[in-house]
C-alpha positions as CSV (number, residue, x, y, z in Angstrom):
1,X,-3.7,161.9,192.7
2,X,-4.2,159.2,189.9
3,X,-3.8,155.6,190.9
4,X,-2.3,153.2,188.4
5,X,-1.7,149.5,187.6
6,X,1.9,149.1,186.5
7,X,3.1,146.4,184.1
8,X,6.0,144.0,185.2
9,X,7.4,144.9,181.8
10,X,7.5,148.6,182.5
11,X,10.9,150.0,183.1
12,X,12.5,150.5,186.6
13,X,11.7,153.8,187.8
14,X,13.5,153.8,191.2
15,X,15.9,156.5,190.3
16,X,15.6,158.7,193.4
17,X,15.9,162.4,193.4
18,X,18.4,164.6,191.6
19,X,20.2,163.9,188.3
20,X,18.3,160.8,187.7
21,X,14.8,162.1,187.8
22,X,15.7,165.3,185.7
23,X,16.9,162.9,182.9
24,X,13.5,161.8,182.2
25,X,11.8,163.8,179.1
26,X,8.4,163.7,177.9
27,X,8.6,162.0,174.1
28,X,5.1,162.6,173.5
29,X,1.8,163.4,175.1
30,X,-1.7,162.7,173.6
31,X,-5.2,162.2,175.0
32,X,-5.0,158.7,175.7
33,X,-1.2,158.2,176.5
34,X,1.9,159.8,177.8
35,X,5.5,158.6,176.8
36,X,8.6,159.6,178.8
37,X,12.3,158.4,178.1
38,X,15.4,158.0,180.2
39,X,18.9,157.4,178.6
40,X,19.5,154.5,181.2
41,X,16.1,153.3,182.1
42,X,14.2,153.1,178.7
43,X,10.5,154.3,178.0
44,X,7.7,154.8,180.4
45,X,4.3,154.8,179.0
46,X,1.1,155.7,180.9
47,X,-2.2,155.1,179.2
48,X,-5.9,155.9,180.1
49,X,-8.8,153.4,180.3
50,X,-9.7,154.1,176.8
51,X,-6.4,154.1,175.4
52,X,-4.3,151.0,174.0
53,X,-3.2,148.6,176.8
54,X,0.4,148.5,175.7
55,X,2.4,145.8,177.4
56,X,4.9,148.0,179.1
57,X,2.5,150.5,180.4
58,X,1.2,152.0,183.5
59,X,-2.5,151.8,183.2
60,X,-5.0,154.4,184.6
61,X,-8.8,153.3,185.6
62,X,-9.9,156.7,184.2
63,X,-10.8,157.8,180.7
64,X,-8.7,160.5,178.9
65,X,-11.4,163.0,179.3
66,X,-10.5,162.9,183.0
67,X,-6.8,163.3,182.7
68,X,-4.6,166.6,182.3
69,X,-1.0,165.6,181.6
70,X,0.0,169.2,181.6
71,X,3.3,168.5,179.7
72,X,4.4,168.3,176.2
73,X,7.4,166.8,174.2
74,X,10.6,167.7,175.6
75,X,9.6,168.7,178.9
76,X,11.3,167.3,181.9
77,X,9.4,164.7,183.9
78,X,10.0,163.8,187.7
79,X,9.7,160.0,188.2
80,X,10.2,158.2,191.5
81,X,10.3,154.5,192.7
82,X,6.1,154.3,192.2
83,X,5.2,158.0,191.2
84,X,5.2,160.2,188.3
85,X,4.8,163.8,189.3
86,X,3.0,165.9,186.8
87,X,2.6,169.8,187.0
88,X,-1.1,169.2,188.2
89,X,-1.3,165.7,189.6
90,X,0.9,162.8,190.7
91,X,0.4,159.3,189.4
92,X,1.1,156.6,191.7
93,X,1.5,152.8,190.9
94,X,-0.4,150.9,193.5
95,X,-0.8,147.4,191.9
96,X,0.4,145.5,189.0
97,X,-1.4,144.1,185.9
98,X,-0.6,141.2,183.7
99,X,0.1,142.2,180.0
100,X,-1.3,139.8,177.2
101,X,1.0,137.1,175.7
102,X,0.6,134.7,173.0
103,X,0.6,131.0,173.7
104,X,3.1,128.5,172.5
105,X,1.7,126.7,169.5
106,X,3.0,123.3,170.2
107,X,6.0,121.2,169.1
108,X,4.7,121.1,165.6
109,X,6.0,124.4,164.6
110,X,9.1,124.3,166.9
111,X,12.3,125.0,165.0
112,X,10.7,126.5,161.9
113,X,12.2,129.4,160.3
114,X,9.5,132.1,160.5
115,X,11.2,135.1,158.5
116,X,14.6,135.8,156.8
117,X,17.2,138.3,158.3
118,X,16.7,140.6,155.4
119,X,12.9,141.1,155.9
120,X,13.4,142.5,159.4
121,X,16.6,144.5,158.5
122,X,14.6,146.1,155.7
123,X,11.8,147.1,158.0
124,X,13.3,148.1,161.3
125,X,12.5,151.7,161.9
126,X,10.9,152.4,158.5
127,X,8.0,154.8,158.7
128,X,7.3,157.9,160.6
129,X,6.2,158.5,164.0
130,X,7.2,157.1,167.4
131,X,6.0,153.6,166.4
132,X,7.3,153.4,162.6
133,X,5.0,151.1,160.5
134,X,7.8,148.7,159.6
135,X,8.2,147.8,163.5
136,X,4.6,147.2,163.6
137,X,5.2,144.5,161.1
138,X,8.0,143.2,162.9
139,X,5.9,143.0,166.2
140,X,3.4,140.9,164.5
141,X,5.9,138.5,163.1
142,X,7.9,138.3,166.6
143,X,4.6,136.9,168.1
144,X,4.4,134.1,165.7
145,X,8.2,133.4,166.2
146,X,7.6,133.3,170.0
147,X,4.5,131.0,169.7
148,X,6.4,128.8,167.1
149,X,9.5,128.6,169.4
150,X,11.6,130.1,166.9
151,X,14.4,132.2,168.6
152,X,16.1,133.4,165.5
153,X,14.1,136.3,164.5
154,X,14.2,137.5,168.1
155,X,18.1,137.4,168.0
156,X,18.1,139.4,164.9
157,X,15.7,142.0,166.3
158,X,17.5,142.3,169.4
159,X,20.6,143.4,167.4
160,X,18.6,146.1,165.7
161,X,16.6,147.9,168.4
162,X,19.3,150.9,168.1
163,X,17.9,151.6,164.6
164,X,14.4,152.6,165.6
165,X,12.8,155.0,168.2
166,X,13.0,154.3,171.8
167,X,9.3,153.8,172.1
168,X,9.2,151.4,169.3
169,X,12.2,149.5,170.5
170,X,10.4,148.9,173.8
171,X,7.5,147.4,172.2
172,X,9.7,145.3,169.7
173,X,11.4,143.8,172.8
174,X,8.1,143.2,174.4
175,X,7.0,141.2,171.3
176,X,10.2,139.2,171.2
177,X,9.0,137.6,174.4
178,X,5.5,137.2,173.1
179,X,3.7,140.4,174.6
180,X,1.7,142.8,172.7
181,X,-1.7,144.6,173.1
182,X,-4.5,142.2,173.9
183,X,-6.4,142.8,170.4
184,X,-3.3,141.6,168.6
185,X,-2.5,138.7,170.8
186,X,-5.9,137.3,170.7
187,X,-5.9,137.5,166.9
188,X,-2.5,135.8,166.7
189,X,-3.4,133.1,168.9
190,X,-6.7,132.4,167.1
191,X,-4.9,132.7,163.4
192,X,-2.1,130.1,164.7
193,X,-4.7,127.6,165.7
194,X,-6.8,128.1,162.4
195,X,-9.9,129.5,164.4
196,X,-12.1,132.2,162.9
197,X,-10.5,135.6,162.9
198,X,-12.9,137.9,161.1
199,X,-14.2,139.9,164.0
200,X,-10.6,140.0,165.6
201,X,-9.0,141.3,162.6
202,X,-11.4,144.1,162.5
203,X,-10.7,145.0,166.2
204,X,-6.8,145.0,165.4
205,X,-7.2,147.1,162.0
206,X,-8.7,149.9,164.2
207,X,-5.5,150.5,166.1
208,X,-3.8,153.7,165.3
209,X,-3.7,155.0,161.5
210,X,-1.5,152.5,160.1
211,X,-0.5,150.5,162.9
212,X,-3.3,147.9,163.0
213,X,-2.9,146.8,159.3
214,X,0.9,146.7,159.7
215,X,0.5,144.4,162.8
216,X,-1.8,142.2,160.9
217,X,0.6,142.0,157.9
218,X,3.4,140.9,160.2
219,X,1.2,138.2,161.7
220,X,-0.1,136.9,158.5
221,X,3.1,136.8,156.7
222,X,4.9,135.1,159.5
223,X,2.3,132.5,159.7
224,X,2.4,132.1,155.8
225,X,6.1,131.4,156.2
226,X,5.7,129.1,159.0
227,X,3.0,126.9,157.1
228,X,5.4,126.6,154.1
229,X,8.1,125.7,156.2
230,X,6.2,122.9,158.1
231,X,4.7,121.6,154.8
232,X,8.4,121.5,153.3
233,X,9.6,119.6,156.3
234,X,6.7,117.1,156.3
235,X,7.4,116.3,152.6
236,X,11.2,115.8,153.1
237,X,10.4,113.3,156.1
238,X,7.7,111.5,154.0
């Protein structure tokens, strides 16, 4: 048996036996992560200790070299209240962990417009894979919007989640509330406060094939817009 820590952002899995359990399907199985979807409960992610600490995931204390999922995309998956039953093993959630979340950056930025509606509408769902590149940019920008206390971008994103993959939608939804992988959160917090970010940028850039650079673009673009908006407001009030 594999013991896991479950994020409070993970979907509720208390679907019991029978029809609910059989509705879970594997979306993707990779060395460091397993993704399963349910039409009502959303996307369940399980990550190994050497995988990305996705804010919505169940986290295992063991590396990918010690895990055998035994399932592939399209396979059914049995999920109970606190267990995931694999062909050769069972994963049981025995505790919780706290996902990384950006910090509010103060009243100075509140009320500032971070991005235009057409920016997010143009990017949502754009790009191949379970997490399209356009969505990664959106996640980066949403962290800035959360920190700046600007709900508008979040409202737009909520209405467009149906236009992307189930996994990506779950990560965009987490970013709406300020949650993301720790490397990105640390970078966004530092960049918003004008602190050195060179080493932090490198950590984020190594995420996935294109995800890291896209996440950085989203944060940087949103901060640039936020700065321009604040400067404009200061000039108008001077």
